[in-house]
A tleap script that builds the chain and sets N, CA, C and O, in Angstrom:
source leaprc.protein.ff14SB
mol = sequence {
  NMET ASN PHE HIE ALA ILE SER ASP ARG LEU
  SER THR GLY GLY HIE PHE THR GLU ASN GLY
  LEU LYS THR VAL ALA GLY HIE GLY VAL THR
  VAL VAL ILE ASP LEU ARG PRO ALA PRO PRO
  GLU GLY GLN GLU GLN ARG LEU ALA GLU GLN
  GLY ILE LYS TRP ILE ASN ILE PRO VAL GLU
  TRP GLN GLN PRO THR LEU ALA ASP PHE ALA
  GLU PHE ALA ALA ALA MET ARG ALA SER THR
  GLY GLU LYS VAL PHE VAL GLN CYS GLN ALA
  ASN TYR ARG ALA SER THR MET THR TYR LEU
  TYR ARG VAL LYS VAL GLU GLY VAL ALA GLU
  PRO VAL ALA ARG LYS ASP LEU GLU ALA ALA
  TRP GLN PRO ASN GLU THR TRP ALA ALA PHE
  ILE THR THR VAL LEU GLU GLU GLY CSER
}
set mol.1.N position { 1.230 -0.869 -0.160 }
set mol.1.CA position { 0.194 -0.353 -0.264 }
set mol.1.C position { 0.509 1.349 -0.019 }
set mol.1.O position { 0.739 1.683 1.144 }
set mol.2.N position { 0.522 2.530 -1.199 }
set mol.2.CA position { 1.227 3.184 -0.762 }
set mol.2.C position { 2.955 2.960 -1.472 }
set mol.2.O position { 2.781 3.904 -2.243 }
set mol.3.N position { 3.379 2.824 -1.573 }
set mol.3.CA position { 4.748 1.841 -2.018 }
set mol.3.C position { 4.912 3.669 -2.879 }
set mol.3.O position { 4.165 4.424 -3.501 }
set mol.4.N position { 6.306 3.668 -2.420 }
set mol.4.CA position { 7.363 4.666 -3.299 }
set mol.4.C position { 8.747 4.306 -2.804 }
set mol.4.O position { 9.240 3.983 -1.723 }
set mol.5.N position { 9.126 4.476 -3.913 }
set mol.5.CA position { 10.959 4.055 -4.636 }
set mol.5.C position { 11.376 5.227 -4.215 }
set mol.5.O position { 10.883 6.211 -4.766 }
set mol.6.N position { 12.558 5.466 -2.953 }
set mol.6.CA position { 12.701 6.864 -3.175 }
set mol.6.C position { 14.370 6.205 -4.109 }
set mol.6.O position { 14.866 7.242 -4.551 }
set mol.7.N position { 15.321 4.975 -4.528 }
set mol.7.CA position { 16.479 4.491 -4.731 }
set mol.7.C position { 16.688 3.287 -5.744 }
set mol.7.O position { 15.684 3.238 -6.454 }
set mol.8.N position { 17.067 2.874 -5.890 }
set mol.8.CA position { 17.480 1.258 -6.231 }
set mol.8.C position { 17.856 0.434 -5.052 }
set mol.8.O position { 18.119 -0.768 -5.038 }
set mol.9.N position { 17.838 1.293 -4.052 }
set mol.9.CA position { 18.394 0.325 -2.774 }
set mol.9.C position { 17.082 1.017 -1.251 }
set mol.9.O position { 17.098 0.606 -0.091 }
set mol.10.N position { 16.215 1.997 -1.771 }
set mol.10.CA position { 15.752 2.399 -0.530 }
set mol.10.C position { 14.333 2.638 -0.960 }
set mol.10.O position { 14.079 3.439 -1.860 }
set mol.11.N position { 13.513 2.034 -0.402 }
set mol.11.CA position { 11.938 2.314 -0.279 }
set mol.11.C position { 10.448 2.398 0.168 }
set mol.11.O position { 10.280 1.183 0.068 }
set mol.12.N position { 9.613 2.706 0.451 }
set mol.12.CA position { 8.612 3.061 1.668 }
set mol.12.C position { 7.608 2.543 1.096 }
set mol.12.O position { 7.524 2.350 -0.117 }
set mol.13.N position { 6.715 2.262 1.978 }
set mol.13.CA position { 5.309 1.964 1.576 }
set mol.13.C position { 4.336 1.305 3.278 }
set mol.13.O position { 4.644 0.951 4.416 }
set mol.14.N position { 3.411 1.431 2.658 }
set mol.14.CA position { 2.522 1.120 3.986 }
set mol.14.C position { 2.029 -0.729 4.313 }
set mol.14.O position { 2.836 -1.592 3.966 }
set mol.15.N position { 0.616 -1.175 5.016 }
set mol.15.CA position { 1.102 -2.305 5.321 }
set mol.15.C position { 0.820 -3.302 3.964 }
set mol.15.O position { 0.020 -2.770 3.194 }
set mol.16.N position { 1.258 -4.500 3.556 }
set mol.16.CA position { 1.351 -5.547 2.457 }
set mol.16.C position { -0.188 -5.686 1.954 }
set mol.16.O position { -1.104 -5.856 2.759 }
set mol.17.N position { -0.424 -5.583 0.312 }
set mol.17.CA position { -1.602 -5.961 -0.148 }
set mol.17.C position { -1.551 -6.995 -0.584 }
set mol.17.O position { -0.460 -7.547 -0.440 }
set mol.18.N position { -2.537 -7.710 -1.249 }
set mol.18.CA position { -2.538 -9.491 -1.603 }
set mol.18.C position { -1.085 -9.695 -1.873 }
set mol.18.O position { -0.440 -10.142 -0.925 }
set mol.19.N position { -0.440 -9.453 -2.993 }
set mol.19.CA position { 0.520 -9.727 -3.289 }
set mol.19.C position { 1.982 -9.071 -3.342 }
set mol.19.O position { 2.862 -9.337 -4.161 }
set mol.20.N position { 2.045 -8.138 -2.267 }
set mol.20.CA position { 2.310 -7.113 -1.544 }
set mol.20.C position { 3.919 -7.710 -1.390 }
set mol.20.O position { 4.819 -7.535 -2.211 }
set mol.21.N position { 3.998 -8.372 -0.256 }
set mol.21.CA position { 5.325 -9.440 0.119 }
set mol.21.C position { 6.210 -9.654 -0.921 }
set mol.21.O position { 7.313 -9.114 -1.009 }
set mol.22.N position { 5.491 -10.846 -2.123 }
set mol.22.CA position { 6.531 -11.311 -2.528 }
set mol.22.C position { 6.525 -10.346 -4.011 }
set mol.22.O position { 7.177 -10.872 -4.912 }
set mol.23.N position { 5.857 -8.980 -4.372 }
set mol.23.CA position { 6.586 -7.742 -4.857 }
set mol.23.C position { 7.719 -7.542 -4.361 }
set mol.23.O position { 8.787 -7.940 -4.826 }
set mol.24.N position { 7.566 -6.963 -3.464 }
set mol.24.CA position { 9.317 -6.427 -2.224 }
set mol.24.C position { 10.861 -7.494 -2.520 }
set mol.24.O position { 12.046 -7.223 -2.715 }
set mol.25.N position { 10.050 -8.807 -2.420 }
set mol.25.CA position { 10.866 -9.990 -2.131 }
set mol.25.C position { 10.841 -10.033 -3.586 }
set mol.25.O position { 12.048 -10.272 -3.580 }
set mol.26.N position { 10.538 -10.018 -4.928 }
set mol.26.CA position { 11.052 -9.398 -6.820 }
set mol.26.C position { 11.849 -8.805 -6.527 }
set mol.26.O position { 12.926 -9.319 -6.829 }
set mol.27.N position { 11.954 -7.531 -5.853 }
set mol.27.CA position { 12.118 -6.622 -5.923 }
set mol.27.C position { 13.809 -6.356 -5.249 }
set mol.27.O position { 14.456 -5.312 -5.164 }
set mol.28.N position { 14.117 -7.605 -4.888 }
set mol.28.CA position { 15.501 -7.337 -4.143 }
set mol.28.C position { 15.893 -7.395 -3.048 }
set mol.28.O position { 17.043 -7.599 -2.659 }
set mol.29.N position { 14.498 -7.132 -2.181 }
set mol.29.CA position { 14.631 -5.947 -0.948 }
set mol.29.C position { 15.285 -7.199 0.544 }
set mol.29.O position { 14.845 -8.348 0.562 }
set mol.30.N position { 15.970 -6.882 1.272 }
set mol.30.CA position { 16.488 -8.041 1.980 }
set mol.30.C position { 16.601 -7.431 3.123 }
set mol.30.O position { 17.394 -7.882 3.949 }
set mol.31.N position { 15.582 -5.906 3.503 }
set mol.31.CA position { 15.387 -6.214 4.780 }
set mol.31.C position { 14.420 -5.134 5.034 }
set mol.31.O position { 14.488 -4.119 4.341 }
set mol.32.N position { 13.650 -5.229 5.825 }
set mol.32.CA position { 12.034 -4.760 6.037 }
set mol.32.C position { 11.950 -4.088 7.313 }
set mol.32.O position { 11.515 -4.656 8.314 }
set mol.33.N position { 12.357 -2.888 7.303 }
set mol.33.CA position { 12.065 -1.758 8.641 }
set mol.33.C position { 10.582 -1.622 8.952 }
set mol.33.O position { 9.940 -0.960 8.137 }
set mol.34.N position { 10.059 -2.031 9.780 }
set mol.34.CA position { 8.218 -2.332 10.013 }
set mol.34.C position { 8.737 -1.252 11.479 }
set mol.34.O position { 9.568 -1.487 12.356 }
set mol.35.N position { 7.690 0.173 11.219 }
set mol.35.CA position { 7.559 0.719 12.254 }
set mol.35.C position { 6.310 0.779 12.626 }
set mol.35.O position { 5.874 1.920 12.774 }
set mol.36.N position { 5.551 -0.142 12.838 }
set mol.36.CA position { 4.255 -0.288 13.312 }
set mol.36.C position { 4.061 -1.166 14.844 }
set mol.36.O position { 4.221 -2.386 14.822 }
set mol.37.N position { 3.774 -0.590 15.916 }
set mol.37.CA position { 4.228 -1.202 17.011 }
set mol.37.C position { 3.237 -2.517 17.484 }
set mol.37.O position { 3.491 -3.302 18.398 }
set mol.38.N position { 2.108 -2.526 16.649 }
set mol.38.CA position { 1.659 -4.090 16.378 }
set mol.38.C position { 1.327 -4.671 15.329 }
set mol.38.O position { 0.213 -4.996 14.919 }
set mol.39.N position { 2.642 -4.835 14.766 }
set mol.39.CA position { 2.613 -5.634 13.327 }
set mol.39.C position { 1.791 -6.841 13.456 }
set mol.39.O position { 1.426 -7.488 14.438 }
set mol.40.N position { 1.579 -6.979 12.059 }
set mol.40.CA position { 0.681 -8.337 12.376 }
set mol.40.C position { 1.488 -9.417 12.992 }
set mol.40.O position { 2.675 -9.317 13.303 }
set mol.41.N position { 0.650 -10.570 13.155 }
set mol.41.CA position { 0.987 -12.185 13.769 }
set mol.41.C position { 2.101 -12.811 12.614 }
set mol.41.O position { 1.645 -13.208 11.542 }
set mol.42.N position { 3.372 -12.872 12.840 }
set mol.42.CA position { 3.625 -13.939 11.593 }
set mol.42.C position { 4.722 -13.337 10.703 }
set mol.42.O position { 5.540 -13.953 10.019 }
set mol.43.N position { 4.578 -12.020 10.846 }
set mol.43.CA position { 5.172 -11.265 10.152 }
set mol.43.C position { 6.634 -11.770 9.678 }
set mol.43.O position { 7.053 -12.277 8.638 }
set mol.44.N position { 7.320 -11.341 11.115 }
set mol.44.CA position { 9.263 -11.818 10.883 }
set mol.44.C position { 9.465 -13.173 9.879 }
set mol.44.O position { 10.324 -13.490 9.056 }
set mol.45.N position { 7.919 -13.956 10.500 }
set mol.45.CA position { 8.248 -15.416 9.852 }
set mol.45.C position { 7.605 -15.313 8.159 }
set mol.45.O position { 8.210 -16.047 7.378 }
set mol.46.N position { 6.696 -14.655 7.676 }
set mol.46.CA position { 6.465 -14.405 6.382 }
set mol.46.C position { 7.834 -14.135 5.734 }
set mol.46.O position { 8.381 -14.696 4.784 }
set mol.47.N position { 8.348 -12.816 6.747 }
set mol.47.CA position { 9.351 -12.427 5.259 }
set mol.47.C position { 10.808 -13.553 5.474 }
set mol.47.O position { 11.609 -13.699 4.550 }
set mol.48.N position { 10.916 -14.042 6.381 }
set mol.48.CA position { 12.185 -15.138 6.631 }
set mol.48.C position { 12.042 -15.916 5.580 }
set mol.48.O position { 12.981 -15.963 4.786 }
set mol.49.N position { 10.971 -16.619 5.354 }
set mol.49.CA position { 10.495 -17.426 4.431 }
set mol.49.C position { 10.759 -16.820 2.512 }
set mol.49.O position { 10.624 -17.411 1.440 }
set mol.50.N position { 11.229 -15.218 2.924 }
set mol.50.CA position { 11.272 -14.991 1.712 }
set mol.50.C position { 12.536 -14.473 1.686 }
set mol.50.O position { 12.650 -13.595 0.830 }
set mol.51.N position { 13.573 -14.708 2.343 }
set mol.51.CA position { 14.418 -14.576 2.511 }
set mol.51.C position { 15.028 -13.247 3.092 }
set mol.51.O position { 16.161 -12.883 2.776 }
set mol.52.N position { 14.171 -12.491 4.013 }
set mol.52.CA position { 14.545 -11.129 3.916 }
set mol.52.C position { 14.176 -11.058 5.857 }
set mol.52.O position { 13.411 -11.685 6.590 }
set mol.53.N position { 15.217 -9.917 6.078 }
set mol.53.CA position { 15.199 -9.864 7.319 }
set mol.53.C position { 14.560 -8.875 7.681 }
set mol.53.O position { 14.592 -7.840 7.015 }
set mol.54.N position { 13.661 -9.010 9.102 }
set mol.54.CA position { 12.686 -8.218 9.388 }
set mol.54.C position { 13.413 -7.747 10.934 }
set mol.54.O position { 14.101 -8.417 11.705 }
set mol.55.N position { 12.856 -6.036 11.038 }
set mol.55.CA position { 13.447 -5.393 12.287 }
set mol.55.C position { 12.380 -4.769 12.727 }
set mol.55.O position { 11.813 -4.186 11.803 }
set mol.56.N position { 11.874 -4.644 13.727 }
set mol.56.CA position { 10.466 -4.322 14.171 }
set mol.56.C position { 10.989 -3.060 15.476 }
set mol.56.O position { 11.462 -3.337 16.577 }
set mol.57.N position { 10.703 -1.593 14.886 }
set mol.57.CA position { 10.786 -0.753 15.444 }
set mol.57.C position { 9.616 -0.192 15.834 }
set mol.57.O position { 8.903 0.319 14.971 }
set mol.58.N position { 9.162 -0.188 17.386 }
set mol.58.CA position { 7.531 0.032 17.390 }
set mol.58.C position { 7.454 1.699 17.186 }
set mol.58.O position { 8.353 2.175 17.879 }
set mol.59.N position { 6.908 2.484 16.675 }
set mol.59.CA position { 6.576 4.054 17.025 }
set mol.59.C position { 5.503 3.925 16.720 }
set mol.59.O position { 4.903 3.338 15.820 }
set mol.60.N position { 5.050 5.041 18.252 }
set mol.60.CA position { 3.489 5.278 18.154 }
set mol.60.C position { 2.973 6.024 17.372 }
set mol.60.O position { 3.771 6.944 17.190 }
set mol.61.N position { 1.598 6.253 16.470 }
set mol.61.CA position { 1.581 7.320 15.828 }
set mol.61.C position { 1.875 8.586 16.404 }
set mol.61.O position { 2.612 9.445 15.922 }
set mol.62.N position { 1.178 8.641 17.582 }
set mol.62.CA position { 0.713 10.099 18.584 }
set mol.62.C position { 1.821 10.512 18.984 }
set mol.62.O position { 1.869 11.643 19.468 }
set mol.63.N position { 2.697 9.921 18.917 }
set mol.63.CA position { 4.126 10.302 19.880 }
set mol.63.C position { 5.621 9.732 19.354 }
set mol.63.O position { 6.340 9.081 20.111 }
set mol.64.N position { 5.901 9.964 18.345 }
set mol.64.CA position { 7.216 9.330 18.081 }
set mol.64.C position { 8.367 10.270 19.147 }
set mol.64.O position { 8.205 11.282 19.829 }
set mol.65.N position { 9.447 9.460 18.917 }
set mol.65.CA position { 10.596 9.876 19.697 }
set mol.65.C position { 11.495 9.858 19.402 }
set mol.65.O position { 11.776 9.106 18.469 }
set mol.66.N position { 12.680 10.809 20.110 }
set mol.66.CA position { 13.904 11.047 19.318 }
set mol.66.C position { 14.799 9.647 19.569 }
set mol.66.O position { 15.897 9.450 19.047 }
set mol.67.N position { 14.056 8.639 20.545 }
set mol.67.CA position { 14.500 7.710 20.845 }
set mol.67.C position { 14.234 6.324 19.757 }
set mol.67.O position { 14.792 5.227 19.751 }
set mol.68.N position { 13.168 6.872 18.884 }
set mol.68.CA position { 12.749 6.097 18.019 }
set mol.68.C position { 13.522 6.300 16.906 }
set mol.68.O position { 13.853 5.309 16.254 }
set mol.69.N position { 13.986 7.743 16.452 }
set mol.69.CA position { 14.528 8.411 15.195 }
set mol.69.C position { 16.108 7.397 15.979 }
set mol.69.O position { 16.241 6.293 15.452 }
set mol.70.N position { 16.743 7.596 16.647 }
set mol.70.CA position { 18.080 7.082 17.001 }
set mol.70.C position { 17.886 5.442 16.567 }
set mol.70.O position { 18.566 4.774 15.788 }
set mol.71.N position { 17.155 5.204 17.062 }
set mol.71.CA position { 16.643 3.443 16.685 }
set mol.71.C position { 16.787 2.765 15.382 }
set mol.71.O position { 17.367 1.722 15.082 }
set mol.72.N position { 15.977 3.791 14.540 }
set mol.72.CA position { 15.834 3.523 13.203 }
set mol.72.C position { 17.690 3.897 12.602 }
set mol.72.O position { 18.431 3.164 11.946 }
set mol.73.N position { 17.824 4.620 12.886 }
set mol.73.CA position { 19.008 5.285 12.169 }
set mol.73.C position { 19.801 4.454 12.594 }
set mol.73.O position { 20.884 4.667 12.048 }
set mol.74.N position { 19.859 3.636 13.258 }
set mol.74.CA position { 20.501 2.744 13.754 }
set mol.74.C position { 20.340 1.485 13.254 }
set mol.74.O position { 21.349 0.781 13.232 }
set mol.75.N position { 19.410 1.073 12.886 }
set mol.75.CA position { 18.760 -0.074 11.997 }
set mol.75.C position { 19.271 0.329 10.378 }
set mol.75.O position { 19.950 -0.358 9.615 }
set mol.76.N position { 18.900 1.190 10.240 }
set mol.76.CA position { 19.499 1.859 8.518 }
set mol.76.C position { 21.016 2.129 8.606 }
set mol.76.O position { 21.426 2.302 7.458 }
set mol.77.N position { 21.972 2.231 9.471 }
set mol.77.CA position { 23.004 2.229 8.985 }
set mol.77.C position { 23.800 0.933 9.647 }
set mol.77.O position { 25.014 0.830 9.820 }
set mol.78.N position { 22.876 0.081 9.932 }
set mol.78.CA position { 23.436 -1.221 10.146 }
set mol.78.C position { 23.067 -2.278 8.962 }
set mol.78.O position { 23.497 -3.425 8.843 }
set mol.79.N position { 22.136 -1.567 8.101 }
set mol.79.CA position { 21.102 -2.173 6.752 }
set mol.79.C position { 22.291 -1.199 5.742 }
set mol.79.O position { 21.503 -0.344 5.338 }
set mol.80.N position { 23.275 -0.924 5.286 }
set mol.80.CA position { 24.017 -0.113 4.811 }
set mol.80.C position { 24.667 -1.601 3.732 }
set mol.80.O position { 25.152 -2.706 3.972 }
set mol.81.N position { 24.208 -0.560 2.125 }
set mol.81.CA position { 24.600 -1.994 1.549 }
set mol.81.C position { 23.434 -3.017 0.922 }
set mol.81.O position { 23.495 -3.563 -0.180 }
set mol.82.N position { 22.503 -3.122 1.767 }
set mol.82.CA position { 20.766 -4.087 1.927 }
set mol.82.C position { 20.714 -3.084 1.203 }
set mol.82.O position { 21.357 -2.059 0.981 }
set mol.83.N position { 19.263 -3.902 0.685 }
set mol.83.CA position { 17.823 -3.377 -0.279 }
set mol.83.C position { 16.912 -3.411 0.846 }
set mol.83.O position { 16.499 -4.483 1.289 }
set mol.84.N position { 16.611 -2.394 1.283 }
set mol.84.CA position { 15.789 -2.396 2.592 }
set mol.84.C position { 14.190 -1.338 1.705 }
set mol.84.O position { 14.010 -0.577 0.754 }
set mol.85.N position { 13.331 -2.047 2.923 }
set mol.85.CA position { 11.587 -1.500 2.976 }
set mol.85.C position { 11.192 -1.474 3.950 }
set mol.85.O position { 10.839 -2.349 4.741 }
set mol.86.N position { 11.240 0.285 3.988 }
set mol.86.CA position { 11.025 0.921 5.504 }
set mol.86.C position { 9.019 1.148 5.112 }
set mol.86.O position { 8.360 1.811 4.312 }
set mol.87.N position { 8.769 0.310 6.053 }
set mol.87.CA position { 7.339 0.237 6.289 }
set mol.87.C position { 6.763 0.251 7.610 }
set mol.87.O position { 7.277 -0.058 8.685 }
set mol.88.N position { 5.145 0.830 7.231 }
set mol.88.CA position { 4.393 1.549 8.713 }
set mol.88.C position { 2.610 0.686 7.825 }
set mol.88.O position { 2.303 -0.181 7.008 }
set mol.89.N position { 1.975 1.693 8.723 }
set mol.89.CA position { 0.441 0.947 8.034 }
set mol.89.C position { 0.353 2.171 6.801 }
set mol.89.O position { -0.488 2.035 5.913 }
set mol.90.N position { 1.286 3.385 6.808 }
set mol.90.CA position { 0.043 3.441 5.056 }
set mol.90.C position { 1.620 4.426 5.060 }
set mol.90.O position { 1.300 5.587 5.315 }
set mol.91.N position { 2.642 4.352 4.928 }
set mol.91.CA position { 3.225 4.621 4.617 }
set mol.91.C position { 3.788 6.687 5.113 }
set mol.91.O position { 4.290 7.645 4.526 }
set mol.92.N position { 3.263 6.357 6.507 }
set mol.92.CA position { 3.177 8.201 6.635 }
set mol.92.C position { 4.805 8.391 7.973 }
set mol.92.O position { 5.645 9.286 8.070 }
set mol.93.N position { 4.573 6.841 8.914 }
set mol.93.CA position { 5.780 7.130 9.680 }
set mol.93.C position { 7.141 6.763 8.641 }
set mol.93.O position { 8.203 7.384 8.661 }
set mol.94.N position { 6.830 5.648 7.777 }
set mol.94.CA position { 7.932 4.962 7.329 }
set mol.94.C position { 8.454 6.331 6.178 }
set mol.94.O position { 9.678 6.461 6.151 }
set mol.95.N position { 7.941 6.974 5.585 }
set mol.95.CA position { 8.691 7.891 5.272 }
set mol.95.C position { 9.008 9.145 5.821 }
set mol.95.O position { 9.993 9.733 5.374 }
set mol.96.N position { 8.219 9.742 6.873 }
set mol.96.CA position { 8.940 10.497 7.868 }
set mol.96.C position { 10.419 10.457 7.603 }
set mol.96.O position { 11.228 11.177 7.017 }
set mol.97.N position { 10.456 8.995 8.462 }
set mol.97.CA position { 11.191 8.156 9.048 }
set mol.97.C position { 12.464 8.261 8.249 }
set mol.97.O position { 13.547 8.488 8.789 }
set mol.98.N position { 12.294 8.069 6.784 }
set mol.98.CA position { 13.133 7.843 6.063 }
set mol.98.C position { 13.539 9.096 5.767 }
set mol.98.O position { 14.757 9.028 5.600 }
set mol.99.N position { 13.067 10.489 5.576 }
set mol.99.CA position { 13.160 11.354 5.330 }
set mol.99.C position { 14.616 12.152 6.034 }
set mol.99.O position { 15.676 12.622 5.619 }
set mol.100.N position { 13.853 11.948 7.446 }
set mol.100.CA position { 14.488 12.557 8.141 }
set mol.100.C position { 16.356 11.743 8.448 }
set mol.100.O position { 17.335 12.170 9.060 }
set mol.101.N position { 16.127 10.579 7.741 }
set mol.101.CA position { 17.524 9.478 7.889 }
set mol.101.C position { 18.349 10.475 6.405 }
set mol.101.O position { 19.443 11.029 6.296 }
set mol.102.N position { 17.440 10.348 5.687 }
set mol.102.CA position { 18.368 10.882 4.410 }
set mol.102.C position { 18.864 12.126 4.978 }
set mol.102.O position { 20.026 12.461 4.749 }
set mol.103.N position { 17.850 13.079 5.932 }
set mol.103.CA position { 18.656 14.799 5.603 }
set mol.103.C position { 19.519 14.927 6.848 }
set mol.103.O position { 20.444 15.734 6.944 }
set mol.104.N position { 19.126 14.023 7.852 }
set mol.104.CA position { 20.007 14.056 9.387 }
set mol.104.C position { 21.626 13.471 8.958 }
set mol.104.O position { 22.677 13.966 9.365 }
set mol.105.N position { 21.482 12.203 7.962 }
set mol.105.CA position { 22.611 11.039 8.167 }
set mol.105.C position { 23.095 10.903 7.270 }
set mol.105.O position { 24.282 10.611 7.412 }
set mol.106.N position { 22.651 10.990 5.975 }
set mol.106.CA position { 23.043 11.214 4.852 }
set mol.106.C position { 23.580 12.102 4.223 }
set mol.106.O position { 24.741 11.990 3.830 }
set mol.107.N position { 22.718 13.342 3.963 }
set mol.107.CA position { 23.348 14.677 4.129 }
set mol.107.C position { 22.615 15.219 3.053 }
set mol.107.O position { 22.989 16.289 2.573 }
set mol.108.N position { 21.417 14.513 2.511 }
set mol.108.CA position { 20.357 14.630 0.663 }
set mol.108.C position { 20.199 16.444 1.338 }
set mol.108.O position { 20.386 17.014 2.413 }
set mol.109.N position { 19.876 16.706 0.338 }
set mol.109.CA position { 19.894 18.340 0.117 }
set mol.109.C position { 17.563 18.286 1.019 }
set mol.109.O position { 16.521 17.715 0.699 }
set mol.110.N position { 17.839 18.897 1.711 }
set mol.110.CA position { 15.608 19.039 2.225 }
set mol.110.C position { 15.091 19.107 0.826 }
set mol.110.O position { 14.428 18.141 0.447 }
set mol.111.N position { 15.294 20.115 -0.015 }
set mol.111.CA position { 14.491 19.595 -1.182 }
set mol.111.C position { 13.989 18.218 -1.373 }
set mol.111.O position { 12.996 17.615 -0.963 }
set mol.112.N position { 14.922 17.935 -2.075 }
set mol.112.CA position { 15.611 16.498 -2.439 }
set mol.112.C position { 14.382 15.494 -1.872 }
set mol.112.O position { 13.413 14.975 -2.427 }
set mol.113.N position { 14.825 15.477 -0.689 }
set mol.113.CA position { 14.112 14.345 0.521 }
set mol.113.C position { 12.730 14.824 1.111 }
set mol.113.O position { 12.050 14.149 1.883 }
set mol.114.N position { 12.413 16.057 0.652 }
set mol.114.CA position { 11.051 16.469 1.273 }
set mol.114.C position { 10.230 15.665 -0.160 }
set mol.114.O position { 9.478 14.726 0.099 }
set mol.115.N position { 10.391 16.020 -1.398 }
set mol.115.CA position { 9.895 15.674 -2.797 }
set mol.115.C position { 9.813 13.858 -2.653 }
set mol.115.O position { 9.346 13.082 -3.487 }
set mol.116.N position { 10.320 13.587 -1.555 }
set mol.116.CA position { 10.013 11.864 -1.515 }
set mol.116.C position { 8.787 11.854 -0.370 }
set mol.116.O position { 7.659 11.391 -0.541 }
set mol.117.N position { 9.422 12.629 1.108 }
set mol.117.CA position { 7.698 12.610 1.620 }
set mol.117.C position { 6.925 12.966 1.562 }
set mol.117.O position { 6.087 12.374 2.242 }
set mol.118.N position { 6.327 14.356 0.671 }
set mol.118.CA position { 5.364 14.591 0.201 }
set mol.118.C position { 4.797 13.822 -0.984 }
set mol.118.O position { 3.677 14.094 -1.417 }
set mol.119.N position { 5.767 12.598 -1.664 }
set mol.119.CA position { 4.719 11.379 -1.990 }
set mol.119.C position { 3.688 10.547 -1.752 }
set mol.119.O position { 2.752 9.988 -2.323 }
set mol.120.N position { 4.323 10.698 -0.448 }
set mol.120.CA position { 3.712 9.715 0.247 }
set mol.120.C position { 2.182 10.625 1.597 }
set mol.120.O position { 1.192 10.038 2.034 }
set mol.121.N position { 2.574 12.034 1.862 }
set mol.121.CA position { 1.789 12.591 2.488 }
set mol.121.C position { 2.544 13.772 2.801 }
set mol.121.O position { 3.696 14.106 2.523 }
set mol.122.N position { 1.150 14.607 3.777 }
set mol.122.CA position { 1.623 16.025 4.204 }
set mol.122.C position { 1.516 15.666 5.635 }
set mol.122.O position { 0.512 15.391 6.292 }
set mol.123.N position { 3.196 15.747 6.100 }
set mol.123.CA position { 2.797 15.446 7.739 }
set mol.123.C position { 1.574 16.365 8.392 }
set mol.123.O position { 1.315 17.544 8.151 }
set mol.124.N position { 0.871 15.400 9.343 }
set mol.124.CA position { -0.251 16.280 10.311 }
set mol.124.C position { 0.906 16.472 11.325 }
set mol.124.O position { 1.954 15.856 11.520 }
set mol.125.N position { 0.077 18.018 12.144 }
set mol.125.CA position { 0.597 18.567 13.452 }
set mol.125.C position { 1.636 18.205 14.322 }
set mol.125.O position { 2.490 18.946 14.810 }
set mol.126.N position { 1.433 16.557 14.527 }
set mol.126.CA position { 2.425 15.858 15.526 }
set mol.126.C position { 3.806 15.644 14.708 }
set mol.126.O position { 4.919 15.827 15.201 }
set mol.127.N position { 3.590 15.281 13.556 }
set mol.127.CA position { 4.671 15.126 12.476 }
set mol.127.C position { 5.524 15.646 12.218 }
set mol.127.O position { 6.692 15.264 12.151 }
set mol.128.N position { 4.986 16.797 11.994 }
set mol.128.CA position { 5.433 18.682 11.264 }
set mol.128.C position { 6.172 18.320 12.436 }
set mol.128.O position { 6.994 17.433 12.208 }
set mol.129.N position { 6.129 18.834 13.927 }
set mol.129.CA position { 6.487 19.390 15.224 }
set mol.129.C position { 7.466 18.107 15.546 }
set mol.129.O position { 8.321 18.372 16.392 }
set mol.130.N position { 7.500 16.718 15.008 }
set mol.130.CA position { 8.347 15.758 15.349 }
set mol.130.C position { 9.802 16.351 14.115 }
set mol.130.O position { 10.969 16.079 14.399 }
set mol.131.N position { 9.499 17.027 13.013 }
set mol.131.CA position { 10.533 16.827 11.922 }
set mol.131.C position { 11.313 18.113 12.401 }
set mol.131.O position { 12.535 18.256 12.429 }
set mol.132.N position { 10.446 18.916 12.731 }
set mol.132.CA position { 11.403 19.892 13.302 }
set mol.132.C position { 12.130 19.877 14.868 }
set mol.132.O position { 13.046 20.603 15.256 }
set mol.133.N position { 11.485 18.920 15.545 }
set mol.133.CA position { 12.630 18.618 16.730 }
set mol.133.C position { 13.777 17.814 15.869 }
set mol.133.O position { 14.912 18.291 15.861 }
set mol.134.N position { 13.546 16.791 15.257 }
set mol.134.CA position { 14.739 15.904 14.860 }
set mol.134.C position { 15.375 17.253 14.093 }
set mol.134.O position { 15.875 18.002 14.932 }
set mol.135.N position { 15.463 17.647 13.037 }
set mol.135.CA position { 16.723 18.240 12.573 }
set mol.135.C position { 16.670 19.192 13.174 }
set mol.135.O position { 17.262 19.991 12.449 }
set mol.136.N position { 16.175 20.032 14.571 }
set mol.136.CA position { 17.225 21.164 15.192 }
set mol.136.C position { 17.887 20.289 15.923 }
set mol.136.O position { 18.678 20.997 16.546 }
set mol.137.N position { 18.086 19.039 16.284 }
set mol.137.CA position { 18.082 18.348 17.344 }
set mol.137.C position { 20.173 18.508 16.934 }
set mol.137.O position { 20.648 18.136 15.861 }
set mol.138.N position { 20.843 18.997 17.849 }
set mol.138.CA position { 22.199 18.518 17.366 }
set mol.138.C position { 22.911 20.019 16.033 }
set mol.138.O position { 24.019 20.119 15.506 }
set mol.139.N position { 21.727 20.878 15.928 }
set mol.139.CA position { 22.454 21.765 15.035 }
set mol.139.C position { 23.123 22.715 15.863 }
set mol.139.O position { 23.820 23.594 15.355 }
savepdb mol mol.pdb
quit
């Protein structure tokens, strides 16, 4: 759902629809970072059957934290060289965390990264405030 390819190595999206898991596997994804607090039961096993590593970082929709971003950034750094699919329920958390990682860690120009963020959604008040907090941290 709401799939968005950022590069040949990185994509974001929401929950898997009918053939979504096979589609992601077919694109060569080797790591799924799932930001849902309550992913579907058996998610890790279904991904493992496709040869995909699953990392779950439970990010609460109404309360994303700097610790959540730090954990996400660590998972992304640990997945360097892998094909990564960042997932949540509707690609809102996923696209926002990926945007922040690209800007803060990878040094991608903010307007370039924002285009990929806005391909998924326009962040609401909670997430816009979170973006500001993360971008200002350490500045």
